[in-house]
N, C-alpha and C positions, 0 to 999 in steps of 0.2 A: 806728742800731743799733751795738751793741758786738760786733764779730766776734771769733772765736777768735784768740788771739795767734799761733797756728801759721801763720796766713795772712800774717803780717808779712814773712816772708822769701821769699815766692814771688811770681812775676808771671805774667800771662797768657802763654801760649806765643807766642814771636816768630813761629813758623811760622803759627799760627792767625791772628795779626794780619796777616801778610803776605797771607793768602788773601783778605782784604777788598779788596785792590788788584787781584785777578785778574779782576774783572768787566769790565775794560776790553776792548772788542771787539778781536779779533785778537791778543791777547797769547799768547805761547808760554810755557808754564810748565815750568821745570825744578825747581820748588820742592817739590812734594809727595813724600812717601815712599810713594805708593800703587802697587799693581800696576795694570796696564792692564785695565780692565773689559772691553775687547774680547776678551780672552783667557780670560775666565771660561768654564768648561765648563758652560754653561747647560743643555744637554741632559742631561749627566750629573747635575747637581744636581737638575734636574726629575725625572729617573728615580729618584734616591735619595729625594727627597721623597715621591714617589708610593709607593715601596716601603715607606718608614717608616710611611706612613698606611694601608697595606694589611696589613703583617705584624703590627704591634702598635700600632694607633692610640691605644689607651688610654694606653699608656706614653709615646708621643710627645707627647701633649697634656696629660698630667697633671703634677702636682708630681713631683720626683724627688729622689734622694739628693744631698746636698751634695757628696759626693766625685765624683759624676758618673754618667752613664748607663752601666751596666755593659757593654753591648755596645760602646760607644765606647771605654771603657777597655781592653777586650780588643783592639780594632782598633789603638789607639795603642800598646799593648804590642808588637804585631806590627810596626807601622810603625817603631818604634824598633829592634827586633831586626834589621830589614832594613838598618839603618844602623850595625850593629855593637854596639849596646847590647842584647845578647841575653839579659840576665838581669834585665830590668825586668818584674816581675809587674804585672798590672792594679791590684793593691792598693797598689802603690808609687807610684802617680800619682793626682793629682786633676785633674779638668777645670776649667778657669777660663774666665772670660768674656774671651777673648783673653789673650795673654801679659802684657798690660798689667795685668790684675788679679793675675796671679801676682806681679808686682813690687810692687803695692800690698799684697798679703798679706805679702810679705817685710818691707816697711816696718812694717806693723802688728805683726808677730810678733817682729821682731828689733831694731828701732831705738827707743831711748829718747832724749829730748832731750839733746844734747851728745855722743852716741856718734859715733865717727869711722867713716867709710865710705870705702874707696878705690874710685875709678872711673877709667876711662880718660880721658885728655885728648887729643882730644875724646871725648864719649860721647853716648848717646841723650838728647835734651833732656828727654823726659818722665820719665826716671829721675832726673835732677837735680832736677826739680820735685817728684816723688813723695817721694824720700828727704828732701829739705829740709822738706817738709810735716810729716814726723814728727820733725823736729828734728836731723837728722844734720849733722855737720860733715864736708863732703866734701873728700877729699884726692885730688889729680889725679896719676895715673901716666902718664908719657909713652908715646906710641905711635909706631911707625914702620911701614913697609910690611909687616913681619912680626909686627905686633901689639904688645902691651904689652912694654916692656923689663923682663924678669924680674929682672935684677940690681937695677935701681932699685926694682922692686916689692918685692923682699925687704927692701931698706933701709927702705922706707916702712912695711912690715908690722912690722918690728922696732922702728921708732921710734914708730909711732902705735898699735900694737896695736888694729887696727880691729875693729869688730863683724862686718864682712863685706867682701869684695872683689867688685865687680860688673864682669864682662867680657862683651863680645860678640866671641868669638874668631874667628868665621867671617863675613867680609865685613861688618865692623862698620858701624853707622850712627852717625856720618856717615863714618867714616874709610875704609870699604871694605877695611880691613886684614885680612889672613889670618894668624892666629897659627900659627907653625910648629909642627911635630910636637914638636920638641925643647922649645920653650917651653911647649907644652901639658902635657907631662909634668912640666916644672919647676914650673909653677903647682900641679899636684896635689901634688907633693912639698912645696911651701911650705905648702899647706893643712894637711898632716899635721904638718909640723915645728912650725908656729906655732899649730896647732889653731884655724884661722880659716876660717869659712865662705866658700866661693867660689861665686858665682852665675854660672852659664853661661847667657846669654841667646842663643837660637839660632833667630831667626825667618827667617834668610836662608841657612842652611846647605845647603838643597836647590837653591839658585839658582846653581850653578856653570856656567861656560861651556866648560870643556875637561876637564882632569883633575880628578877629584873631590878635594875638600879633605881634609886629615888627618881622622881620626876625631874625633868630639866628645870633650871631656874626660870626658863620661859614659861613652862607650865605652872610653876609655883607662883609666878608673879601676880596672878589673880588674888592670891592670899595676902599679898603685901601691898597695900594701897600706895599708888604712886611709883612703884618700882618699874613698871613697864616703860615709863618715861626716861629711865636711866639704864636700859638694858638693850644690848645688841646680841643677837643669837646667830651664829654661823653654823650651817649644816653642809653635808656633802654626801654624794652617792659614791665617792671614790673607793671607800673601804668596804662597802657592802654590795656594790654592783659592778663598777668598772672605773678605774682611774682614767682610762683612755677617753671616756666620754667627757671628762672635765666639767662635770655639772655640780655646782654648789649653790648655796643661796644665803642670803642675809635678811634677817627680820630686825627692824630697828625703828626707833621713833621717826615720824614722818619727815621732820626737818633734816635729820641725818641721812635718811634714805634718799631724799631728793638730791642732796649734795653728793652722795656716793654715786647716784645714777649719772649725774653730770660728769663726774670724774671718769666714770666707766665709758661715757661717750668718747672722751678723748683717748681712752686706752685701747679699746677693741671694738667700739660701736655696739657690740652685743656678743654674748656667748653663742657659739655655733647653733644655729637654728636646727640643723640636722641632728645634732646631738640632743638638743632639747626635745625635739619631736620624738626621737627614739625613746628617751627617758620617760616622756609623758605616756607613750603607748605602753611601755613596760609596766609602769605603775598602774595604769588603767586596766591592764590585763589581769592584775591581781596575783602576779607571780612572786612578789617580794616576800611575803610571809614564809613561803617554802624555801626560798633562797636563804633567808636569814636563819631559819631553823637548821639548814644544812651547814652553813659556815660556822654557826655557833657550836655545833656538835664537833666539827673537825678541829676548830681552834681550841676548844675545851680539852680535847684529848691531847693535843700537842702541848698545851700549857701544863697539863698534869704530868706529861712525860718529861718535860724540861725541869719542872720542879723536883720530881723524883730523882732525875739524873744528877742535878746539881747537889742535892743532899747526899746522894750516894758517892759521887766522885770527888766533890770539892769539900764536902763536910763543913767543918767549922771555919774553913778558910774564906767562906763567903756567907753573906747575910742578905736575906731578901724576904719580901712579903709575897705570898702566892697570889697572883693576879686573879681577880674575879671576872675579868673581861678584857677586851682590847687586844693588842698585839704584842705587848712587851713585858719583860721582866726588868725591873730596876734593882740593881744589886750593889753591895759594898764588899770590897775585899777587906777582911779583918786583920790580915797579917799574922794570924794565929800560927804558932809553931814556926815562926820565921819565914812563912810563905810571903810571896810578893803582895804588896799593899797599894801599888800604884797602877791605876787603870790603864794609862797610856803605855806603860812598859809591858803590862800584861797583854795588851792588844798586839804589840810587836812580837812578843813570844808566841802568841796564839797563831798569828799568821804563819810563823815558821812551822807550826804543828798542823797547818792546813785548815784553820778555822778562823772566822772573822766576826768581830762584834764592834760596837762603837764605845770608846771610852767616854766617861761621863762629863768631863770638863766642858766641852763645847755647849752643853745644855744649860749652863749657868750664865746669867747676865752679870753676876758678881759673886765673889767669895766661893769659887768652885770647890767641891769635895773631890779631891784627886783619887780617892779610893773607889769611886763609883764607875759603873758601866751599864750599858743597855744591851739586852739580848732580845731579839725578835724570834718568836717561834712560828711565825705565820707561814713561811715558805718552805720549811723543811718537814718531811714526814717524820713519824715517830722514830723509825730506825736511824735516820740521819741526825735527828736531835740527840739520840743516845750516843751515837758515834762522835758527834761534834763535842758534846760535853766531856766525853772520855778524853778527847784530844786536849780540851781546855785544862783538864787535870794535869796533863803532862807539861803544860806551859807554866804552872805555878812555880 
């Protein structure tokens, strides 16, 4: 068969390939970016499902509007308002099949072959694959513990004149970085100055462990005149409620939203109305605050345990910043005292010791740091985290 040439520049996800190795009995996985299924509010979701099928079963089980199920759009508008974005009307967002579809719709509507797109280095692997599928030339902007370096970002925008800039400002995947308030405002100013679309991907913003993070760029856009015209915000319930519902959303300027809706019509007609009706009833029931409080507490404990174990067992052989939220540690092998300094080789050795993680190279669009790796603490309890990190030490 002669396949589309757009497939020439992409590969199967390195993470998905790694999962094939995880069937080994007794293996401890720090590889996936999944929430812990043991913390799903099954009773609350069951109650929401039953309510959806009682209140308006016809709407829950029928075809729906491409833009989304109106009661859910209204609940999401309120959900965003509670987080400081209090001027998002239901008509200003569309419901997507996970935030992943929102990124795909942005690729379809914005990227032509050869267009330049700036992403963080490192960034979400699926975004790299998605944008390359549409022919983007990806430019990597460096990230530190406080998020993307905005001085360098401005230089890259001025030089490359990108179609869009894609950022995960709050507890990024894989970096775990938290973009500072000052830098968030600066990014919005750059969007206006250079009239460049900025995409704010925010699947982890509700998963903070102590003090709440700075407001989203969407919430801050009211303070930077004109910035809302150059901002798209992607949200998701996958990490805080259930990935299986596949409910995400996108807030964007009207012209972009209209074209994204048109492309979604061709793609899946609409996100599952049954899933949307369930999510709407769940949000309406007011259970989300308690759910978030619970998962924040559990993930905070696991993150603390992983940080302590890494310091104890790997010591100066590894360098990392303790995450303040999200699901991930982003770490660098230092090579101290002759220990291994290559993330991919370390991953192979770790599998032999019965523990898995993702080496860092696939998360870079360009100039990868081969000493990096991503560790997820979300799905292992404290005891397994401590045992897994002890195994990692044996693989050094």
